[in-house]
FIVEXDO-250530 format. One record per residue (C-alpha): residue number from 0; residue in one letter; x, z, y. Coordinates in steps of 0.5 Angstrom, whole numbers, plus 500, padded with zeros to 3 digits. Example, Ala and Ser with C-alpha at 12.3 -4.5 7.8 and 13.67 -1.06 7.14 Angstrom:
// residues 2
   nr  rest   c1   c3   c2
    0     a  525  516  491
    1     s  527  514  498
***
This chain:
// residues 116
   nr  rest   c1   c3   c2
    0     m  389  155  359
    1     r  384  149  362
    2     r  378  154  361
    3     f  382  159  365
    4     k  384  154  371
    5     y  377  151  371
    6     v  374  158  372
    7     c  380  160  378
    8     e  378  153  381
    9     k  370  155  381
   10     f  372  161  385
   11     g  377  158  390
   12     i  383  161  387
   13     t  387  155  388
   14     k  393  153  393
   15     a  389  149  397
   16     k  383  154  398
   17     l  387  161  398
   18     g  394  158  399
   19     i  396  162  392
   20     t  397  159  385
   21     i  395  163  378
   22     h  402  163  376
   23     g  404  166  383
   24     l  399  172  381
   25     r  402  173  374
   26     h  409  174  378
   27     q  405  179  383
   28     y  402  182  377
   29     a  409  183  373
   30     a  412  186  380
   31     e  406  191  380
   32     r  407  193  373
   33     y  414  194  374
   34     e  413  199  380
   35     k  408  203  376
   36     f  413  204  370
   37     a  420  204  373
   38     g  417  208  380
   39     t  421  203  384
   40     p  419  196  386
   41     a  422  190  382
   42     p  429  188  384
   43     v  425  181  387
   44     r  422  186  392
   45     g  428  190  394
   46     g  427  196  389
   47     a  433  200  389
   48     p  437  201  382
   49     v  434  205  377
   50     a  437  208  370
   51     r  438  203  365
   52     e  434  206  360
   53     v  428  206  365
   54     d  429  199  367
   55     r  429  197  360
   56     a  423  200  358
   57     a  419  198  364
   58     r  422  191  363
   59     l  420  191  356
   60     q  413  194  357
   61     v  412  188  363
   62     a  414  183  358
   63     d  409  185  352
   64     e  404  185  357
   65     l  405  178  359
   66     g  405  176  352
   67     h  413  176  351
   68     s  417  180  347
   69     r  424  179  350
   70     e  427  183  356
   71     n  431  177  359
   72     v  424  173  360
   73     t  422  178  366
   74     g  428  176  370
   75     a  424  170  372
   76     y  419  175  374
   77     l  422  181  377
   78     g  429  179  379
   79     g  436  181  376
   80     i  438  188  373
   81     l  441  192  379
   82     k  447  196  377
   83     q  447  203  379
   84     p  453  204  384
   85     a  459  207  381
   86     p  460  215  382
   87     a  464  217  388
   88     r  471  218  387
   89     s  473  226  388
   90     a  478  228  393
   91     t  483  229  387
   92     s  483  222  385
   93     a  489  218  386
   94     p  490  216  394
   95     t  489  208  395
   96     a  491  204  401
   97     s  485  204  406
   98     l  482  198  407
   99     s  484  198  415
  100     e  491  199  413
  101     p  495  192  412
  102     v  497  191  405
  103     a  504  190  407
  104     e  504  197  410
  105     s  502  200  403
  106     l  508  196  399
  107     p  515  199  398
  108     a  520  197  403
  109     e  525  192  401
  110     d  531  197  401
  111     e  526  202  397
  112     k  526  196  392
  113     a  533  195  391
  114     a  534  203  390
  115     a  530  203  384
***
């Protein structure tokens, strides 16, 4: 590791000279590789949610390239796993109270409760 740092310093790859760190380059590499494998930017770069199988395969490949064997290590480099939005409810689904409708209006009236 010391040899690698020495070479980077000799070529000016330092925070003082270029404003970057070698660990920052590692993060950049991980994010670029994730995008290649998943087809969308990493969550830390604002990427859209992808199918869990695609995300997992991309994270495992990135983890392997970074010298790790665990998917959870990639969260530090790529950001958390984004969940795909739930499918839209169909028109035949049970109706629910509107968000703009006050909650009290969606509850049964006191006289309806007494009759039940």
